[in-house]
N, C-alpha and C positions, 0 to 999 in steps of 0.2 A: 533768575530765569527769564523774567520779562525783558531785561536788558539784552540777554543773549538772543532772544527771538527777534527783537527790534534790530539788533546788529546784523543778523542773518538776512532779514528782509532788506535792509539797506544794501547789503552786498549783492543781493539778487537784482535790485533795481539798478545799481551801478553796472552790473554785468549786462543787463538788458539794454541800457543806454549805450554802452560800448559796442555791442553787437549792432545796434541800430545805426550808430554813427559810421561803423566800418562796413558792414555787410550791405545795407540798403543802397548806398550810393554805388558801390561796386556792382551790385546786381543790376541797377538801372543802366549802368554804362556797358552792360553785356559781359562783364568779366565773371568768370566762375568763382564762386566763393570757396569751393573745395578744390583740392588738387585732383589730378586724374586718379591717383590711388584712393583718395577719399570718395570720389564718385563711384569707384568700383566697390568699395566697402558698403556704401549706401545701397547700391544695386543688389549686392549679395544679401544684405540684411532684409531688404524688401522681399527678395525671393524666398529666403528662409522663413520670414514671417508669414508669407502667403502659404507656404507648404505646411507650416505648423497650424495655421488656421484651418486649412483643408483637412488635416488629420484629426484635429479636435472636432470638427463638424462631423466627420465620418464616425468617430467613436461615440459621440453623444447622440447621434440619430438613433442608434440601436437602443440606447438606454431610454430615450424619449418614447420610442415605439413600445418598449416593454412596459414602461410606467403607464402609458395610456391604456394598454390592454389590461393590465392588472387593475387599474382604477375602474375600468368599465366592468370587469368581473366582480369587483367588490360592490359596485353600485347595483349590479343585477342581483347579487346575493342579498343585499340589504333590501332591495325591493321585493324579492320573493319571500324574505323572512318577515316582512312587516305584518303580513296577515297570517303568518304561520303559527306554529306551536310555540307558546311562551317558554315551555320547558327546554326547548332547544337552545334558546338564548342563555338560560341559566346554566346549562351544561357547558357551553362554550366558554364561560368565564372561569371555569376551574382549571 
């Protein structure tokens, strides 16, 4: 297992070196690394990622608001029960 992990790490290092040797000089010379189709794909992925992040934010904001309001309700009940009737606490456990 250890040998397999080391072999995979070596492959990743070799791949990074190849990308560095090929892509970095090409980028410095002003050449595009991706083809026009590749650029379109990257732009599409960025757009879809942005949309997905916006949708996730919209959906979680409602849950966050609900959680905050319920937490404040629980805190207010716990504060009002602290000096209240001890029998009430015993009944709520059943």
